[in-house]
C-alpha positions as a LaTeX table, in Angstrom:
\begin{tabular}{lrrr}
\hline
Residue & $x$ (\AA) & $y$ (\AA) & $z$ (\AA) \\
\hline
Unk1 & 6.18 & 17.37 & 149.76 \\
Unk2 & 3.75 & 18.36 & 146.97 \\
Unk3 & 0.05 & 17.85 & 147.61 \\
Unk4 & $-1.93$ & 15.55 & 145.31 \\
Unk5 & $-4.23$ & 17.35 & 142.85 \\
Unk6 & $-7.69$ & 16.42 & 144.12 \\
Unk7 & $-11.21$ & 17.05 & 142.87 \\
Unk8 & $-11.96$ & 19.77 & 145.47 \\
Unk9 & $-8.93$ & 21.73 & 144.25 \\
Unk10 & $-9.97$ & 21.68 & 140.60 \\
Unk11 & $-12.19$ & 24.84 & 140.66 \\
Unk12 & $-9.24$ & 26.85 & 141.96 \\
Unk13 & $-6.97$ & 25.31 & 139.34 \\
Unk14 & $-9.45$ & 26.15 & 136.57 \\
Unk15 & $-9.61$ & 29.77 & 137.73 \\
Unk16 & $-5.82$ & 30.00 & 137.70 \\
Unk17 & $-5.67$ & 28.52 & 134.21 \\
Unk18 & $-8.32$ & 30.91 & 132.89 \\
Unk19 & $-6.45$ & 33.89 & 134.31 \\
Unk20 & $-3.11$ & 32.66 & 132.95 \\
Unk21 & $-4.09$ & 32.36 & 129.28 \\
Unk22 & $-3.59$ & 35.39 & 127.03 \\
Unk23 & $-7.07$ & 35.43 & 125.55 \\
Unk24 & $-10.32$ & 36.89 & 126.87 \\
Unk25 & $-13.07$ & 34.55 & 128.09 \\
Unk26 & $-16.55$ & 35.65 & 129.16 \\
Unk27 & $-19.30$ & 33.16 & 130.10 \\
Unk28 & $-22.93$ & 33.93 & 130.95 \\
Unk29 & $-25.53$ & 31.60 & 132.43 \\
Unk30 & $-29.11$ & 30.94 & 131.30 \\
Unk31 & $-30.27$ & 34.24 & 132.89 \\
Unk32 & $-27.73$ & 36.29 & 130.98 \\
Unk33 & $-25.62$ & 36.87 & 134.11 \\
Unk34 & $-21.81$ & 36.70 & 133.94 \\
Unk35 & $-20.33$ & 33.72 & 135.76 \\
Unk36 & $-16.81$ & 33.57 & 134.28 \\
Unk37 & $-14.74$ & 36.65 & 133.39 \\
Unk38 & $-11.01$ & 36.06 & 133.21 \\
Unk39 & $-8.07$ & 38.42 & 133.73 \\
Unk40 & $-7.42$ & 39.00 & 130.02 \\
Unk41 & $-11.05$ & 39.92 & 129.30 \\
Unk42 & $-10.89$ & 42.33 & 132.24 \\
Unk43 & $-7.84$ & 43.99 & 130.63 \\
Unk44 & $-9.45$ & 44.14 & 127.18 \\
Unk45 & $-12.63$ & 45.80 & 128.44 \\
Unk46 & $-10.94$ & 47.84 & 131.19 \\
Unk47 & $-13.36$ & 46.64 & 133.85 \\
Unk48 & $-12.83$ & 44.94 & 137.18 \\
Unk49 & $-14.27$ & 41.47 & 137.70 \\
Unk50 & $-16.47$ & 42.89 & 140.46 \\
Unk51 & $-18.10$ & 45.18 & 137.87 \\
Unk52 & $-19.10$ & 42.21 & 135.74 \\
Unk53 & $-19.54$ & 38.95 & 137.65 \\
Unk54 & $-23.09$ & 38.01 & 138.69 \\
Unk55 & $-24.56$ & 40.95 & 136.75 \\
Unk56 & $-26.76$ & 40.91 & 133.67 \\
Unk57 & $-24.83$ & 41.67 & 130.52 \\
Unk58 & $-27.33$ & 44.39 & 129.52 \\
Unk59 & $-26.48$ & 46.24 & 132.74 \\
Unk60 & $-22.76$ & 46.16 & 131.98 \\
Unk61 & $-22.43$ & 47.22 & 128.36 \\
Unk62 & $-23.99$ & 50.08 & 126.39 \\
Unk63 & $-26.15$ & 47.97 & 124.11 \\
Unk64 & $-29.35$ & 49.65 & 122.90 \\
Unk65 & $-31.08$ & 46.29 & 122.58 \\
Unk66 & $-30.35$ & 42.63 & 123.26 \\
Unk67 & $-29.81$ & 41.87 & 119.56 \\
Unk68 & $-26.56$ & 43.88 & 119.69 \\
Unk69 & $-24.97$ & 41.40 & 122.13 \\
Unk70 & $-23.57$ & 38.29 & 120.47 \\
Unk71 & $-23.51$ & 36.49 & 123.82 \\
Unk72 & $-27.26$ & 37.00 & 124.12 \\
Unk73 & $-27.72$ & 36.01 & 120.47 \\
Unk74 & $-25.93$ & 32.76 & 121.27 \\
Unk75 & $-27.90$ & 32.21 & 124.49 \\
Unk76 & $-31.36$ & 33.10 & 123.21 \\
Unk77 & $-31.18$ & 31.94 & 119.60 \\
Unk78 & $-28.28$ & 29.50 & 119.43 \\
Unk79 & $-26.34$ & 31.73 & 117.01 \\
Unk80 & $-22.66$ & 30.92 & 116.46 \\
Unk81 & $-20.01$ & 33.41 & 115.34 \\
Unk82 & $-16.45$ & 32.42 & 114.40 \\
Unk83 & $-13.57$ & 34.86 & 113.99 \\
Unk84 & $-16.04$ & 37.77 & 113.84 \\
Unk85 & $-15.15$ & 41.41 & 114.48 \\
Unk86 & $-17.25$ & 43.24 & 117.09 \\
Unk87 & $-17.23$ & 46.90 & 118.15 \\
Unk88 & $-19.05$ & 47.82 & 121.38 \\
Unk89 & $-18.81$ & 50.07 & 124.44 \\
Unk90 & $-18.32$ & 49.28 & 128.11 \\
Unk91 & $-20.28$ & 51.10 & 130.82 \\
Unk92 & $-17.58$ & 53.80 & 130.90 \\
Unk93 & $-18.33$ & 54.60 & 127.24 \\
Unk94 & $-14.96$ & 53.26 & 126.03 \\
Unk95 & $-14.94$ & 51.71 & 122.56 \\
Unk96 & $-13.77$ & 48.08 & 122.45 \\
Unk97 & $-12.89$ & 46.22 & 119.25 \\
Unk98 & $-12.34$ & 42.45 & 119.33 \\
Unk99 & $-12.22$ & 39.38 & 117.13 \\
Unk100 & $-14.54$ & 36.84 & 118.75 \\
Unk101 & $-15.70$ & 33.25 & 118.76 \\
Unk102 & $-19.15$ & 33.16 & 120.35 \\
Unk103 & $-21.34$ & 30.08 & 120.81 \\
Unk104 & $-24.00$ & 28.62 & 123.13 \\
Unk105 & $-23.26$ & 26.08 & 125.87 \\
Unk106 & $-25.46$ & 22.99 & 125.52 \\
Unk107 & $-26.26$ & 20.49 & 128.28 \\
Unk108 & $-28.74$ & 17.66 & 127.84 \\
Unk109 & $-30.07$ & 19.32 & 124.70 \\
Unk110 & $-30.78$ & 22.68 & 126.34 \\
Unk111 & $-28.93$ & 25.99 & 126.12 \\
Unk112 & $-27.65$ & 26.69 & 129.62 \\
Unk113 & $-25.35$ & 29.60 & 128.81 \\
Unk114 & $-23.01$ & 31.13 & 126.26 \\
Unk115 & $-19.28$ & 31.79 & 125.96 \\
Unk116 & $-17.25$ & 34.42 & 124.15 \\
Unk117 & $-13.53$ & 34.00 & 123.40 \\
Unk118 & $-11.99$ & 37.33 & 122.41 \\
Unk119 & $-8.79$ & 38.70 & 120.91 \\
Unk120 & $-8.19$ & 42.41 & 121.46 \\
Unk121 & $-7.59$ & 44.56 & 118.35 \\
Unk122 & $-8.70$ & 47.92 & 119.81 \\
Unk123 & $-5.26$ & 49.52 & 119.51 \\
Unk124 & $-4.73$ & 48.11 & 116.03 \\
Unk125 & $-8.06$ & 49.56 & 114.85 \\
Unk126 & $-7.21$ & 52.97 & 116.32 \\
Unk127 & $-3.81$ & 53.03 & 114.62 \\
Unk128 & $-5.38$ & 51.96 & 111.31 \\
Unk129 & $-7.92$ & 54.79 & 111.45 \\
Unk130 & $-5.25$ & 57.34 & 112.36 \\
Unk131 & $-3.05$ & 56.14 & 109.51 \\
Unk132 & $-5.96$ & 56.42 & 107.08 \\
Unk133 & $-6.60$ & 60.00 & 108.19 \\
Unk134 & $-2.92$ & 60.89 & 107.82 \\
Unk135 & $-2.99$ & 59.74 & 104.17 \\
Unk136 & $-6.09$ & 61.87 & 103.43 \\
Unk137 & $-7.77$ & 58.82 & 101.95 \\
Unk138 & $-11.48$ & 58.94 & 101.19 \\
Unk139 & $-13.27$ & 57.62 & 104.28 \\
Unk140 & $-16.92$ & 57.93 & 103.27 \\
Unk141 & $-19.11$ & 55.61 & 101.24 \\
Unk142 & $-22.72$ & 55.79 & 100.06 \\
Unk143 & $-23.80$ & 53.68 & 103.04 \\
Unk144 & $-22.83$ & 56.60 & 105.30 \\
Unk145 & $-25.06$ & 59.11 & 103.53 \\
Unk146 & $-27.98$ & 59.47 & 105.93 \\
Unk147 & $-31.54$ & 60.15 & 104.88 \\
Unk148 & $-34.67$ & 58.46 & 103.57 \\
Unk149 & $-36.26$ & 61.39 & 101.77 \\
Unk150 & $-36.97$ & 61.13 & 98.05 \\
Unk151 & $-34.75$ & 64.18 & 97.50 \\
Unk152 & $-31.62$ & 62.57 & 98.93 \\
Unk153 & $-32.37$ & 59.10 & 97.55 \\
Unk154 & $-32.51$ & 60.47 & 94.02 \\
Unk155 & $-29.15$ & 62.23 & 94.45 \\
Unk156 & $-27.54$ & 59.10 & 95.89 \\
Unk157 & $-28.83$ & 57.02 & 92.98 \\
Unk158 & $-27.43$ & 59.47 & 90.43 \\
Unk159 & $-24.10$ & 59.59 & 92.25 \\
Unk160 & $-23.91$ & 55.78 & 92.34 \\
Unk161 & $-24.25$ & 55.71 & 88.56 \\
Unk162 & $-21.26$ & 58.04 & 88.30 \\
Unk163 & $-19.04$ & 55.34 & 89.82 \\
Unk164 & $-19.20$ & 53.31 & 86.60 \\
Unk165 & $-17.19$ & 55.76 & 84.48 \\
Unk166 & $-14.17$ & 58.07 & 84.68 \\
Unk167 & $-16.03$ & 61.19 & 83.50 \\
Unk168 & $-15.61$ & 64.49 & 85.34 \\
Unk169 & $-18.24$ & 65.30 & 87.96 \\
Unk170 & $-19.54$ & 68.68 & 89.11 \\
Unk171 & $-21.26$ & 68.63 & 92.51 \\
Unk172 & $-23.19$ & 71.78 & 93.39 \\
Unk173 & $-24.89$ & 72.61 & 96.64 \\
Unk174 & $-24.95$ & 75.12 & 99.46 \\
Unk175 & $-22.26$ & 75.17 & 102.12 \\
Unk176 & $-22.70$ & 72.35 & 104.61 \\
Unk177 & $-24.80$ & 70.01 & 102.44 \\
Unk178 & $-22.13$ & 67.29 & 102.29 \\
Unk179 & $-20.60$ & 67.70 & 98.84 \\
Unk180 & $-17.28$ & 66.12 & 99.82 \\
Unk181 & $-19.10$ & 63.14 & 101.31 \\
Unk182 & $-20.59$ & 62.50 & 97.86 \\
Unk183 & $-17.21$ & 63.01 & 96.18 \\
Unk184 & $-15.52$ & 60.48 & 98.46 \\
Unk185 & $-18.38$ & 58.02 & 98.00 \\
Unk186 & $-18.08$ & 58.22 & 94.22 \\
Unk187 & $-14.33$ & 57.59 & 94.46 \\
Unk188 & $-14.76$ & 54.66 & 96.86 \\
Unk189 & $-17.44$ & 53.12 & 94.67 \\
Unk190 & $-15.34$ & 53.31 & 91.52 \\
Unk191 & $-12.49$ & 51.25 & 90.10 \\
Unk192 & $-10.15$ & 53.97 & 91.40 \\
Unk193 & $-10.94$ & 53.22 & 95.04 \\
Unk194 & $-7.50$ & 51.69 & 95.69 \\
Unk195 & $-5.76$ & 54.75 & 94.25 \\
Unk196 & $-5.28$ & 58.18 & 95.89 \\
Unk197 & $-8.11$ & 60.54 & 96.73 \\
Unk198 & $-6.82$ & 64.09 & 97.21 \\
Unk199 & $-8.94$ & 67.11 & 98.11 \\
Unk200 & $-7.99$ & 70.78 & 97.71 \\
Unk201 & $-10.04$ & 73.83 & 98.62 \\
Unk202 & $-9.38$ & 76.31 & 95.82 \\
Unk203 & $-10.54$ & 79.27 & 97.92 \\
Unk204 & $-8.09$ & 78.61 & 100.72 \\
Unk205 & $-4.96$ & 79.85 & 98.93 \\
Unk206 & $-3.99$ & 82.72 & 96.58 \\
Unk207 & $-3.38$ & 82.05 & 92.87 \\
Unk208 & 0.37 & 82.40 & 93.31 \\
Unk209 & 0.36 & 79.33 & 95.55 \\
Unk210 & $-2.51$ & 77.27 & 94.18 \\
Unk211 & $-0.94$ & 76.96 & 90.74 \\
Unk212 & 2.22 & 75.39 & 92.16 \\
Unk213 & 0.13 & 73.14 & 94.42 \\
Unk214 & $-1.97$ & 71.87 & 91.51 \\
Unk215 & 0.67 & 71.52 & 88.81 \\
Unk216 & 3.96 & 71.30 & 90.74 \\
Unk217 & 7.27 & 73.08 & 90.16 \\
Unk218 & 10.87 & 72.44 & 89.11 \\
Unk219 & 14.03 & 73.62 & 90.77 \\
Unk220 & 14.84 & 77.22 & 89.95 \\
Unk221 & 11.37 & 78.13 & 88.66 \\
Unk222 & 11.22 & 80.84 & 91.31 \\
Unk223 & 13.12 & 81.80 & 94.44 \\
Unk224 & 13.30 & 78.78 & 96.71 \\
Unk225 & 11.55 & 76.49 & 94.22 \\
Unk226 & 12.45 & 72.79 & 94.23 \\
Unk227 & 11.37 & 69.79 & 92.20 \\
Unk228 & 7.92 & 69.13 & 93.58 \\
Unk229 & 5.03 & 67.12 & 92.09 \\
Unk230 & 1.67 & 68.84 & 92.15 \\
Unk231 & $-1.68$ & 67.38 & 93.20 \\
Unk232 & $-2.39$ & 66.14 & 89.67 \\
Unk233 & 0.70 & 63.94 & 89.79 \\
Unk234 & 0.09 & 62.87 & 93.39 \\
Unk235 & $-3.45$ & 61.79 & 92.48 \\
Unk236 & $-2.35$ & 59.92 & 89.35 \\
Unk237 & $-4.62$ & 56.92 & 88.82 \\
Unk238 & $-7.05$ & 58.22 & 91.40 \\
Unk239 & $-9.35$ & 61.17 & 92.04 \\
Unk240 & $-8.64$ & 64.87 & 92.59 \\
Unk241 & $-11.43$ & 66.83 & 94.25 \\
Unk242 & $-11.32$ & 70.59 & 93.66 \\
Unk243 & $-13.58$ & 72.34 & 96.16 \\
Unk244 & $-15.07$ & 75.78 & 95.35 \\
Unk245 & $-13.78$ & 75.65 & 91.79 \\
Unk246 & $-15.49$ & 78.99 & 91.04 \\
Unk247 & $-12.98$ & 80.78 & 93.30 \\
Unk248 & $-10.10$ & 80.13 & 90.86 \\
Unk249 & $-9.02$ & 83.05 & 88.67 \\
Unk250 & $-9.87$ & 82.97 & 84.96 \\
Unk251 & $-6.24$ & 82.28 & 83.88 \\
Unk252 & $-6.01$ & 79.33 & 86.29 \\
Unk253 & $-9.35$ & 78.00 & 85.10 \\
Unk254 & $-7.94$ & 78.11 & 81.54 \\
Unk255 & $-4.86$ & 76.11 & 82.60 \\
Unk256 & $-7.08$ & 73.62 & 84.39 \\
Unk257 & $-9.25$ & 73.21 & 81.28 \\
Unk258 & $-6.17$ & 72.54 & 79.15 \\
Unk259 & $-4.92$ & 69.92 & 81.63 \\
Unk260 & $-8.29$ & 68.15 & 81.51 \\
Unk261 & $-8.48$ & 68.17 & 77.74 \\
Unk262 & $-4.89$ & 67.06 & 77.11 \\
Unk263 & $-4.64$ & 64.79 & 80.17 \\
Unk264 & $-1.24$ & 66.22 & 80.89 \\
Unk265 & 0.24 & 68.99 & 83.03 \\
Unk266 & 3.34 & 71.14 & 82.94 \\
Unk267 & 5.07 & 72.04 & 86.18 \\
Unk268 & 5.89 & 75.69 & 86.83 \\
Unk269 & 9.27 & 76.44 & 85.19 \\
Unk270 & 9.33 & 73.18 & 83.23 \\
Unk271 & 9.54 & 72.76 & 79.45 \\
Unk272 & 7.89 & 69.36 & 79.12 \\
Unk273 & 4.43 & 67.99 & 79.68 \\
Unk274 & 3.73 & 65.06 & 81.99 \\
Unk275 & 0.87 & 62.67 & 81.33 \\
Unk276 & $-1.58$ & 62.18 & 84.19 \\
Unk277 & $-4.58$ & 59.90 & 84.65 \\
Unk278 & $-6.80$ & 61.74 & 87.11 \\
Unk279 & $-10.54$ & 61.90 & 87.55 \\
Unk280 & $-11.71$ & 65.38 & 88.53 \\
Unk281 & $-14.61$ & 65.90 & 90.90 \\
Unk282 & $-15.28$ & 69.62 & 91.30 \\
Unk283 & $-17.64$ & 71.25 & 93.77 \\
Unk284 & $-19.35$ & 74.62 & 93.75 \\
Unk285 & $-21.35$ & 76.21 & 96.59 \\
Unk286 & $-23.85$ & 78.12 & 94.44 \\
Unk287 & $-26.07$ & 77.55 & 91.45 \\
Unk288 & $-23.74$ & 77.07 & 88.43 \\
Unk289 & $-25.99$ & 79.40 & 86.44 \\
Unk290 & $-25.20$ & 82.19 & 88.90 \\
Unk291 & $-21.45$ & 81.50 & 88.63 \\
Unk292 & $-21.67$ & 81.62 & 84.84 \\
Unk293 & $-23.75$ & 84.79 & 84.82 \\
Unk294 & $-21.33$ & 86.59 & 87.16 \\
Unk295 & $-18.25$ & 85.27 & 85.32 \\
Unk296 & $-17.01$ & 83.34 & 88.31 \\
Unk297 & $-16.86$ & 80.15 & 86.22 \\
Unk298 & $-15.69$ & 79.88 & 82.63 \\
Unk299 & $-18.38$ & 78.49 & 80.37 \\
Unk300 & $-16.02$ & 76.08 & 78.58 \\
Unk301 & $-14.67$ & 74.75 & 81.91 \\
Unk302 & $-18.23$ & 74.32 & 83.21 \\
Unk303 & $-19.21$ & 72.14 & 80.23 \\
Unk304 & $-15.99$ & 70.12 & 80.61 \\
Unk305 & $-16.59$ & 69.50 & 84.31 \\
Unk306 & $-20.34$ & 68.93 & 84.26 \\
Unk307 & $-20.32$ & 65.74 & 82.19 \\
Unk308 & $-21.99$ & 64.36 & 85.31 \\
Unk309 & $-23.85$ & 67.05 & 87.25 \\
Unk310 & $-25.11$ & 66.42 & 90.80 \\
Unk311 & $-27.12$ & 68.86 & 92.89 \\
Unk312 & $-27.15$ & 68.15 & 96.64 \\
Unk313 & $-30.37$ & 69.58 & 98.14 \\
Unk314 & $-30.26$ & 71.91 & 101.16 \\
Unk315 & $-31.55$ & 70.55 & 104.45 \\
Unk316 & $-34.64$ & 72.78 & 104.35 \\
Unk317 & $-35.78$ & 70.81 & 101.28 \\
Unk318 & $-35.39$ & 67.43 & 103.00 \\
Unk319 & $-36.64$ & 68.12 & 106.51 \\
Unk320 & $-37.99$ & 64.59 & 106.88 \\
Unk321 & $-34.33$ & 63.54 & 107.22 \\
Unk322 & $-33.68$ & 65.80 & 110.22 \\
Unk323 & $-34.73$ & 63.28 & 112.95 \\
Unk324 & $-32.49$ & 60.50 & 111.66 \\
Unk325 & $-29.59$ & 62.92 & 111.07 \\
Unk326 & $-29.95$ & 64.40 & 114.55 \\
Unk327 & $-30.07$ & 60.93 & 116.12 \\
Unk328 & $-26.94$ & 59.96 & 114.17 \\
Unk329 & $-25.06$ & 62.98 & 115.53 \\
Unk330 & $-26.25$ & 62.30 & 119.09 \\
Unk331 & $-24.87$ & 58.76 & 118.84 \\
Unk332 & $-21.64$ & 60.05 & 117.29 \\
Unk333 & $-20.95$ & 62.50 & 120.11 \\
Unk334 & $-22.14$ & 60.10 & 122.80 \\
Unk335 & $-19.23$ & 57.90 & 121.76 \\
Unk336 & $-16.78$ & 60.76 & 121.37 \\
Unk337 & $-17.66$ & 62.49 & 124.66 \\
Unk338 & $-18.44$ & 59.27 & 126.59 \\
Unk339 & $-22.00$ & 60.44 & 127.31 \\
Unk340 & $-25.31$ & 58.61 & 127.32 \\
Unk341 & $-27.69$ & 61.26 & 125.96 \\
Unk342 & $-30.86$ & 59.37 & 124.91 \\
Unk343 & $-31.97$ & 61.82 & 122.21 \\
Unk344 & $-33.73$ & 65.12 & 121.59 \\
Unk345 & $-36.80$ & 66.47 & 123.38 \\
Unk346 & $-40.02$ & 66.54 & 121.35 \\
Unk347 & $-40.28$ & 70.31 & 121.52 \\
Unk348 & $-36.79$ & 70.70 & 120.06 \\
Unk349 & $-37.67$ & 68.23 & 117.31 \\
Unk350 & $-40.60$ & 70.48 & 116.40 \\
Unk351 & $-38.33$ & 73.54 & 116.46 \\
Unk352 & $-35.89$ & 71.76 & 114.12 \\
Unk353 & $-38.72$ & 71.28 & 111.63 \\
Unk354 & $-39.50$ & 75.02 & 111.63 \\
Unk355 & $-35.90$ & 76.25 & 111.45 \\
Unk356 & $-34.58$ & 77.00 & 107.94 \\
Unk357 & $-31.02$ & 75.64 & 108.48 \\
Unk358 & $-28.88$ & 78.13 & 106.53 \\
Unk359 & $-25.79$ & 76.06 & 107.41 \\
Unk360 & $-27.49$ & 72.81 & 106.36 \\
Unk361 & $-26.35$ & 69.42 & 107.71 \\
Unk362 & $-23.09$ & 70.86 & 109.01 \\
Unk363 & $-25.04$ & 73.38 & 111.12 \\
Unk364 & $-27.24$ & 70.59 & 112.51 \\
Unk365 & $-24.17$ & 68.58 & 113.50 \\
Unk366 & $-22.52$ & 71.58 & 115.15 \\
Unk367 & $-25.75$ & 72.41 & 116.99 \\
Unk368 & $-25.97$ & 68.87 & 118.39 \\
Unk369 & $-22.27$ & 68.90 & 119.31 \\
Unk370 & $-22.63$ & 72.26 & 121.03 \\
Unk371 & $-25.68$ & 71.09 & 122.99 \\
Unk372 & $-23.86$ & 67.98 & 124.17 \\
Unk373 & $-21.07$ & 70.14 & 125.57 \\
Unk374 & $-23.65$ & 71.70 & 127.90 \\
Unk375 & $-25.54$ & 68.58 & 128.87 \\
Unk376 & $-25.43$ & 66.18 & 131.78 \\
Unk377 & $-24.69$ & 62.49 & 131.31 \\
Unk378 & $-28.15$ & 61.22 & 130.40 \\
Unk379 & $-30.34$ & 64.26 & 129.72 \\
Unk380 & $-32.21$ & 64.79 & 126.48 \\
Unk381 & $-31.24$ & 67.82 & 124.41 \\
Unk382 & $-33.78$ & 70.52 & 125.18 \\
Unk383 & $-34.38$ & 74.19 & 124.37 \\
Unk384 & $-31.89$ & 75.48 & 126.96 \\
Unk385 & $-29.02$ & 73.64 & 125.24 \\
Unk386 & $-29.54$ & 75.35 & 121.86 \\
Unk387 & $-27.46$ & 78.31 & 120.57 \\
Unk388 & $-28.60$ & 81.81 & 121.56 \\
Unk389 & $-29.41$ & 82.88 & 118.00 \\
Unk390 & $-31.79$ & 79.93 & 117.58 \\
Unk391 & $-33.50$ & 80.54 & 120.93 \\
Unk392 & $-33.93$ & 84.22 & 120.06 \\
Unk393 & $-35.61$ & 83.23 & 116.80 \\
Unk394 & $-38.02$ & 80.83 & 118.56 \\
Unk395 & $-38.75$ & 82.36 & 122.00 \\
Unk396 & $-42.11$ & 80.60 & 122.28 \\
Unk397 & $-40.33$ & 77.24 & 122.49 \\
Unk398 & $-38.98$ & 78.22 & 125.89 \\
Unk399 & $-42.09$ & 76.64 & 127.36 \\
Unk400 & $-41.73$ & 73.20 & 125.82 \\
Unk401 & $-41.53$ & 71.14 & 129.00 \\
Unk402 & $-44.75$ & 70.42 & 130.87 \\
Unk403 & $-45.23$ & 68.32 & 133.96 \\
Unk404 & $-47.36$ & 65.22 & 133.27 \\
Unk405 & $-50.97$ & 65.74 & 134.33 \\
Unk406 & $-51.12$ & 62.26 & 135.86 \\
Unk407 & $-48.21$ & 62.92 & 138.21 \\
Unk408 & $-49.24$ & 63.00 & 141.86 \\
Unk409 & $-46.80$ & 65.43 & 143.50 \\
Unk410 & $-46.08$ & 64.79 & 147.20 \\
Unk411 & $-46.77$ & 67.61 & 149.64 \\
Unk412 & $-43.62$ & 69.49 & 150.61 \\
Unk413 & $-43.28$ & 70.81 & 154.18 \\
Unk414 & $-41.85$ & 74.36 & 154.26 \\
Unk415 & $-38.63$ & 73.12 & 155.87 \\
Unk416 & $-37.87$ & 70.35 & 153.36 \\
Unk417 & $-34.76$ & 71.04 & 151.17 \\
Unk418 & $-35.47$ & 71.41 & 147.44 \\
Unk419 & $-33.16$ & 68.54 & 146.46 \\
Unk420 & $-34.90$ & 66.14 & 148.83 \\
Unk421 & $-38.33$ & 67.19 & 147.55 \\
Unk422 & $-37.29$ & 66.83 & 143.90 \\
Unk423 & $-36.02$ & 63.32 & 144.58 \\
Unk424 & $-39.37$ & 62.39 & 146.08 \\
Unk425 & $-41.14$ & 63.69 & 142.97 \\
Unk426 & $-38.76$ & 61.73 & 140.75 \\
Unk427 & $-39.35$ & 58.56 & 142.76 \\
Unk428 & $-43.14$ & 58.89 & 142.55 \\
Unk429 & $-43.02$ & 59.54 & 138.81 \\
Unk430 & $-40.76$ & 56.56 & 138.14 \\
Unk431 & $-43.09$ & 54.33 & 140.15 \\
Unk432 & $-46.08$ & 55.50 & 138.07 \\
Unk433 & $-44.36$ & 54.92 & 134.74 \\
Unk434 & $-43.11$ & 51.48 & 135.79 \\
Unk435 & $-46.59$ & 50.54 & 136.94 \\
Unk436 & $-47.99$ & 51.66 & 133.58 \\
Unk437 & $-45.58$ & 49.27 & 131.83 \\
Unk438 & $-46.12$ & 46.40 & 134.30 \\
Unk439 & $-42.56$ & 46.68 & 135.57 \\
Unk440 & $-40.93$ & 46.49 & 132.14 \\
Unk441 & $-37.72$ & 48.49 & 132.65 \\
Unk442 & $-36.89$ & 48.85 & 128.95 \\
Unk443 & $-40.31$ & 50.29 & 128.03 \\
Unk444 & $-40.39$ & 52.56 & 131.09 \\
Unk445 & $-36.90$ & 53.88 & 130.34 \\
Unk446 & $-37.96$ & 54.69 & 126.78 \\
Unk447 & $-40.98$ & 56.71 & 127.93 \\
Unk448 & $-38.91$ & 58.51 & 130.57 \\
Unk449 & $-36.27$ & 59.41 & 127.98 \\
Unk450 & $-33.58$ & 57.58 & 129.94 \\
Unk451 & $-31.21$ & 54.79 & 129.06 \\
Unk452 & $-31.95$ & 51.42 & 130.65 \\
Unk453 & $-28.79$ & 51.75 & 132.75 \\
Unk454 & $-29.80$ & 55.19 & 134.04 \\
Unk455 & $-33.25$ & 53.95 & 135.09 \\
Unk456 & $-31.73$ & 50.94 & 136.84 \\
Unk457 & $-29.41$ & 53.28 & 138.71 \\
Unk458 & $-32.45$ & 55.21 & 139.98 \\
Unk459 & $-34.23$ & 52.00 & 140.96 \\
Unk460 & $-31.26$ & 51.12 & 143.15 \\
Unk461 & $-30.96$ & 54.69 & 144.44 \\
Unk462 & $-34.61$ & 54.81 & 145.57 \\
Unk463 & $-34.70$ & 51.10 & 146.53 \\
Unk464 & $-37.72$ & 50.46 & 144.38 \\
Unk465 & $-38.61$ & 46.77 & 144.42 \\
Unk466 & $-39.92$ & 46.56 & 140.87 \\
Unk467 & $-39.55$ & 43.49 & 138.68 \\
Unk468 & $-36.83$ & 44.08 & 136.03 \\
Unk469 & $-37.67$ & 42.99 & 132.49 \\
\hline
\end{tabular}
């Protein structure tokens, strides 16, 4: 005989219902601690309920500050979000993408908690990004060009103006300055954004191949030739970026000039012209005057391409942008490598300001990436993580780490193991920094160069009874 559904049984019934529905539900109380976390939300975020329930949300997810959590926005400020996309990371460093409804819970006129109802679109987002990469579409926009210096702001402003027309653009700049980023941003900011963006490095292939790639071929034009549209036809209605245009031979530059002037191309082996509507953005990795002087660029082609001329400055001329660029790359590779590196040591920041960066922004990114391959989970990037050629150039920076003068180091008996002694030193130092900040974990973690989660781990490890803020 079936039992009657009674009031005492309702909590169990509610839990079963929450775990049965195919939508994620996460509820926090007035302290920001998780009190409801259903099965579906556990699947979406790839975390066990035990990892989440009764813990503060800032201890669970890799938020840099409370404002990044919509649950805390709802709890602390009453903010409501409907059908809003959110991208965040769990404590394992895994990227989660959801569509959420988030709102505060009100009882007797007071906010007593907050709830988030989530639909998982992580896999859909990943497939969308992969599909976009496969199509070689332009991914970058002006918003992704990093830097606050006057030098880069002026270039961005000039490039933005180029989005209003269909005129040819010549972007010059040293290797690694980000010329293609500007080319893609111009395309994405123009009326051609919905049409193809195709990029071709002219130095990557010999003339015998590049001509067929640019203009196409017809069957029988040469041994093994088939009817094949070239990049001009494939980019019709959109943008064709020609990288290192000065590496093309003079005859090919003449054919390119004719195609631009007549707005038509002729495939190899064909007898008819085909009309094309393509905007050309060309790039060159040296001063155009040098290319002209050394006959690496035809003068008539230069004037045809440089209707809009943009010069991207080298990194050594915009060094005030180095800190924000370096921080951007640290965050990028934290996500990619599932690390939690808090940043770059002050001594290395000083070294970066003295270095001349021959490889420009690309070299900076590769240097950060290389350092993060050598680093532990939550260390700052220091001198020992830098490439050998940089360390050899700046040997004096080997002594960039100094013990704090205020640190009281405990006496170490001769028989005490090094690891045990170092842990005692770490414990004493953490206690001093926490005391300085009146127990504020966030401020102490910032001074220590640790993430909040890493400091909290050490507090538990050393059983320090300090008030968490």
